[in-house]
Steps between C-alpha positions, in 0.01 A plus 500: 500500500221290646429766759541772236234338280252533788596862556457572128162323489378703799605820324289422191172681443187296571439466126840342441466277807181352356690415179790321672467123537846410629851626561834334449872545473697403190716198557810655345779724624285813464237387749249737340159529662207434267124490526255291297158645433169318505495513119847344463707813445844540661621819667877488546560740786870446554615602847327713760676823403279791394173334605294818473639586158454145367142488628419833334650377172311169528167674559555723196603208280194297601274798436656561157480132403136483602411817309686388188376140524854367444595134545803440722641221711781667696557836665864546599557770762861413593613831351225737613612779262473261205227240560446236234165354392510180294 
């Protein structure tokens, strides 16, 4: 998953790359990849399956959140067909 986090980061759009401060892997049995943004938000990416789909969903979520001026702390993309924003 360490290598996968680099592959995922490189697949991000330039706009998302500028938002990402760090990457990590959950220290539990899931080993989910996550990213922390410069403003303290967490993006739980899960594994490296469906990178293109997850990136498209992430871009749309970020656009919608910005347009609606919604407060959030976590974006969970582990299930790309059903992302969760908390």
